[in-house]
N, C-alpha and C positions, 0 to 999 in steps of 0.2 A: 508401485507407480508404473503406469503404462508409458513406455518411452518410444513407442512405435512412431510417434510424430517426429522424432529426431532424425529427419531424413538427410540432414547435412551436418558434417562435423563442425562444431562451433569453436574449435580451438583457435582458429585464425580470426575470430571476431575479437580483435585486440587492436590497441593502438600500436603503430609501428615502432614507437620508441620503446615499448616493452621488449621487443625483439632485439633492438640495437643495444639496450642496456643489458639484456640477458647475455648477449654475445660478449659484451664488455666485462660483465661479472665473471664469465667463464675464462676469459683471457687474462684477467688480473687475479685469478685464484680466489674470487669472492663468492663463487657460485654456492658454496656450502655454508656461508656465513649466516647464522640464524638472525632473522630480523622480525620485528613486530610492526604490523600496520593496523591502523584503525579506520573503519568506515564510520563517518558521522556526518551530520548536516548542521548548517549554521542558522537557518531561519525556517519558520513554519510557513507553508504556502497560505496565501490569502490572509496573512496576519493572524492566523489562528493561534490557539493556546497550546496545541499539541499536534503531533502527527501520529500515524499508525504504521508500524513496521510490517512490511510484506515482501514476498519474493524469495524467502529462504529455501523453499522446496525446490525451486528451479535452480538456485545456486548449488544445492546439493547434487542435483542431476548433472550439472555442468562439471563440477569437480570430479565426480565419479567417471565421467566420460572423457576427461581431459587427456588427449594424446595426439601426437603429430603423425599424420599419414605420410606415405611416400610422396604423395602429390604436394602436401604442404612443404616438405623438405626440398623437393625439386623447385618449387616456387622460390623459396628462400635462397637456394643456390643460384638461381637466375639473377638475383639482385647483385651478385658479385661483391658483397661486403661482409659475408658471414664466414667465419673460420670453419674449415671442414671438420675439425675435432668437435666443434660446437654442434654442427649439424648431426654428427654421429651420436652425440649425447642426447639430442632431441628424439632419436629413434626409440629410446626406452623411457622417455620422460613421463613421469607420473607425479601427482601431488602427494607428498609424504608428510606434510606439516599438520599443524593443529589449527582449528578454527573454533571460536566461541561466538555465540550470537544471542541477541535478545529474540525471543520467539515471535513468530508472525502473529499479528493481531494485538501486540502490546503497544499502548501509548508510549511514544518516545519524544524526547525533547532535544533542543539544539545543544551541540557540544559534547554529548555523551557518546562513547564508543558503542555503536549498535552491533558491529561485527569486529572482532579482533582476529587477526591472522598471525600465527607464529610459524615461520617456515624458512627454509633456505632461501637466500636472496632471489635467485632466479624464479623459483616457484611463487614466492610471495608477490614479486613485482609483476609477474606475468598475468595473474588472475584479476588485476585491477579493473580493467575495462568491463569485463562481463559482470563482476560483482556490482559495480556501480550502475550499469545500465538496468539490471534487473531490480536492484534495490530502489533506485530512483524512480523507475517507472511505476512499479506496483505500489510503493509507499505513497507516491503522489496520488494515484487513482483511489486507493483505499482511504486516504485522508480526505480527499474531495468528496467521495461518496458518503462518508460518515457525516459530513456537514449537511449534505442534502437529506440523508435519512433522518437526522435529528430535526431538521426543519419541518419534515413531514409529520412529526409528532405522533408516531405510532401507525400512520397510514402506510400501506404497502408501497414500495418503490420498485419499479422494474428498470433494468438497464437496457437501453435501446441504442447503444452507441456504435455498433460494429461498423456500419457504413461510413462513419465519420472518423474512425480511429486512424492512427498513423501506421498503416500496414496491418498485415494479417496477425502477427504476434501481438501487436498493440491492441487489436480487438479481442483476441482470445485471452491473453494474460490480463488485459484490462478488465474483462468480465470476471475473471477469477478474483482479482483484487477488489473489484466492486462488491462481490459477494462477501468477501472478508469484511469489507467496510460496512455491510449491513443491508444491501439490496435483497429483495425476496427472490428474484429470478432474473434471467437475462434472455434477450432475444437471440443470443449467440448460441446456436445449436451445438457447435463443436466444443464449446466450453462445458456443456453438460457431459459430452462423451469423455472428454479428457479429465475434467476435474469435479464432476458431479454438481455443477452449478445448474439448478433447475431451469430448463429452457421453457419458454412460454411465448405465445403469440396467437393472434387470431386472423385478422384481415387487414389489407391495405385499401386505399381508395379505388385501386384498379379492380378489386373484386366487385365493388358496387357498380362501377361503370361498365363492367363486362356484361351486365344484364340490361334488359330493356328498361327496367325501372328499379327504383330503390327498394320498394316493397318486396319484389321478387328476389332481389339479391339477399335481403335480410332473411326472408323465409327459407330460401334454399340453404343458407348457412346454418340456421337453427335446426333444420331437419337433419343436416349432416353431423353437426356438432351440438346436440342439445345440451350436453353437460358443460360446454365451454363456450357459451354464447356471449361474446362481447362485440357489440355492433358499433361500427364507426359511423357516426351520425352527422358528420360535417361535410360530406361530399357535395351536397347541393345547398340545402338550407336547414340549419340545425333545428330551429323551433317550428317551422312550417312544414317541414318534410321529414327530416331525420328522426327526431324524437317521436312524432306521431306514428311513423311507420314502424319504429322499434317497439312501441307500445302495442300496436296492432299484432305484430308477429309474436311477441312474448305471450299475448293473450291467446292467440290462435294455436301456437305450436307448443309452448312450454307449460302454460298453466294446466291444460288438460292432462299433462303427464305428471303434474305435481312438482315440477322443477322450478326452484326458486334461485338457482345459481345463475345469475345473468347480470350484464352490465352494458352501459353505453360508453363510448369513448369520444372525446373531443380533442382535435389536434390543431385547432385554429380558432381565431376570433377572440373576443373578450371572455376569457375563461371564467372570470368571476360572475359576470352578468349572465352568461349562458348557462352555467351550472346551477345558478339559483333558479332560473326559469325552468330548466329541465327537471330539477328536483321537484318543483311544485307540480309539473305536468305528470311526472311518474307517480307521485304520491296521490294525486287526484284520481289517477287511474287504478289505484289499489296496488301499485308496484313499489311500495315503500322499501322493499327488500332489494330492489335493483340498484346496483352500485354505479357510481359515476367515476370514470377514469379520465385523467387529463394528461396531455403531452404537449410538445411544441416548445423547444428551446428553453427548457426550465433549468433553474439552478436553485440553490438554497435561499437566495434572497427573493426570487419571484415566488417560490413556494410559500415562504414565510408571509409575504405580503398578501398573497391570495387568501391564505387562511385567516389572516388578521381582518381582511375585508369581508369575511363570511362566505367565501366560495364553498359550494357544496361538492367537495371532491373527496372520494374515498380512497383513491390510489393514484399514483403518478408514474408516468413513463418518462425517463430522463435519458437523453442521448449525448449529443456532442459536448455539452458543457460538463458532463461527468467524465466521459471516456478520455477526453483530452485535458481535463482540468483547465478549461479555456481561460478562466480569469487569472490563473497563475500556473502556467504549464511547465515550469522547471522546478524540480525538487531540490537540486543543489547539493546532493550528498558528495563527499570527497573521500579520498583514500590517501592517508598520510602515514609516513613512517614515524614511529614513536620510540623505538629502542632497537638496539642490536646486542648480541652477545659476544663477549671476547672469547679468546681461545680456552679460557678456564670456565666458561659458562656463566660468567658474571654479566648481569644485565646492565647495559650502559644507556641511560635515557638520552633521547634526541629531541630537539625542539626546532620548529620552523618559526623564524622571527620575521615580522613584517611591520612596516609603518602603519598598515591597516590593522588595528588591534584585533578585529574579529578573525583575522587570518593567522594569529599566533596560536600554535597548537599546544595541547596539553601533552607533556612528555611522559614516557615510562610505559611499562606493561601494567595495565590497569584493570580494575573491576568496577562494576556499578551496583550500588545498593539503592533500592527504593524503600523509603522510610514511610511507615504508616502509623497514624494515630490508633491506639488501641480502643479508645472510646467510640469513635465514629467509624473506624475501619478505612478512612479515606487516606489517600497519599498526601504526604506533607511536602516532600522534596526528594530529589535524587542526589546521591553522594558518590562522586567518583573518587576512588581510592587507589593507592598503589596495590599491586596484585597480592601482596602478602599481609595486608591489613585485615583484621577481623573485628567486626563490630560486636561489642558486648552489650546486649540489650538490657542487662541487669544494672548497668551503670549509666549515669547521665551522659548525653552526647551533645557536644557543642558544635553547631554548624554555623557557617558564616558565608556571606556573599563574597565570591572570589574577586570581584571588582571593587566593591565597597566594603572593605574588611571590617569596618566598625559596625556593620549590620550583622548582629549575631543572635543566635537563639539556642537555648539549652533544652533538649528533649529528654523527658524522663519516663514517659509512659508510651512506648512505641515498640514497633517491631521492624526489623530490617530484613529485606528479601534481596538476595543477589539475583540480578536480572539476566545476565548472560548464562547460557547453558552450553556445555560442550557439544560440538557438532561433528568435528573430525579430530581424531587423536591418532597421530602417526599415520595419517593418510587414510584411515578407515572411518567410515561414517558410524557414529555412535548415537545419533539423534533419532528419536522415534519419528516415523513418518505419519503425520496426522492427516485426516481427511479435511477437505475444505469446509465441510460442515462443522467439524470439531474446532477448526481455527476460527470460524465465524462466531461460534458460541463463546469461545475463549475471549475473543475481542470484546464482545458485548459485556461479558462479566468484568473484564478489566476496566472498561469505561465507567462502569458503575462505581469504581473505586476512586474516580476523579471527581473533584468538587465541581458543581455546576458553574462556578465562576470561571473555571479554566475552559469551559466549553462554550463561552460566549463567542458569537461571531465577530463582534467588534470589541476592541479593547479588553481582551480576556485577561484574567488574572495572570501575572507573571509567575509561572511555576519555577521554583528555584532548582537549578542544577549546580550544586556546590562541589568544591574540591576539599578533600581531607587536608588537615594541616600538613601532613607529611608530603602529599602531592603538591600542595601550594608552595611549600618551602623548596621542593625540588625544582619547580618551575621558576621561582624567583632566582634561585642560584644559577640556573642555566641562562636566564635572561641577563643577569649581571655579568656572567662570564663571557657571553657572546655579544654584549652591547658594543656598538661602535660609537665612540665619542667624537 
């Protein structure tokens, strides 16, 4: 992994309370107490049926680079609230704990631990902000992107969002997440350099207006880039000028060379009407192979409606509504403590209780299984278990809704796959570093294992995330012990 882009130490990209708590843990002799934290989310953006995990690769980079510089320590000293022994401890600070995570590209569901951290209290607490900001951002973009890609029904989708993203890293990592989610390429050049996201693009309206007339602009472009000729035809008048001039240039410049790889792009107007008319004009001119690309504030709903109305579009460019997930721009992942170890190494479950039921956490050090039907190969449900539970696929397994416990089902012909994989053990990375292409392919394969009903945009099937009986009993015991009458 090329880390040359890490021009600034990200260690201090943290919430200040992580530092005050770390100092407090140090002064109360809790710094080495082993703790367990879970990263999970509560709701799927846009009311969808699932989300897509993304960002693990950048989390690994962050953990490996985690250290306090002299400048960082001088800054903390200037606040006049941190103990000098604590600041001395930070000089040699490194992450020494364990992390398990669901691989990037995996469909994930509310409530299940996507990332689990086991580490001394200071270390586990300190990495909260960066883990969440990376996980939340890239999972959000990957999830939104996949909705858009599915709406396109096999047509190519390009990511055009850099200029509307929230900052440079929002654009670059957003392009990476979008590629994992299924786009074919991105306009963001540096995302190609860093992550191998194929960069692509042709012209803007300014190219057309730079010349005395549209025909000359098109002709010069085709002469320079004959193998990559996508002409933007809506600078002046799509049907009276843009398409006719594109046809003329394709006939004059490309056809004599036997080149059939060409396209026109529309970035404004009634895309349904214009693409139908443009398609007929191209076909009548013998250019039935010429593709039509559409852009202009698209999202999954507009794309779906355009295709339902018969728009003649072969590929889409999607920008601001993808890179910002404009319709639902907050993923909402959280980082909560779930257990601690006592001095003898016994795991003590912890629970957060709230009057808001959705904010009650699942306690204990846990693992997640995905259960698949053997006949169809499709996923049935996810089962969150206590860490030491093993599912025996040769025996019937009863699962039940953790909220409506009378809703039960017995599985007999299934397979169980443990979702989380070890990422760091004893502070050392043990996770394979996959290319973005490999993660994208893995994501596509994993989505094939989900039922179509889970993939609906509106009112998707409720995919169950159940608790094992042992975990459910532990949760109820803690609720009863900590309830306030």
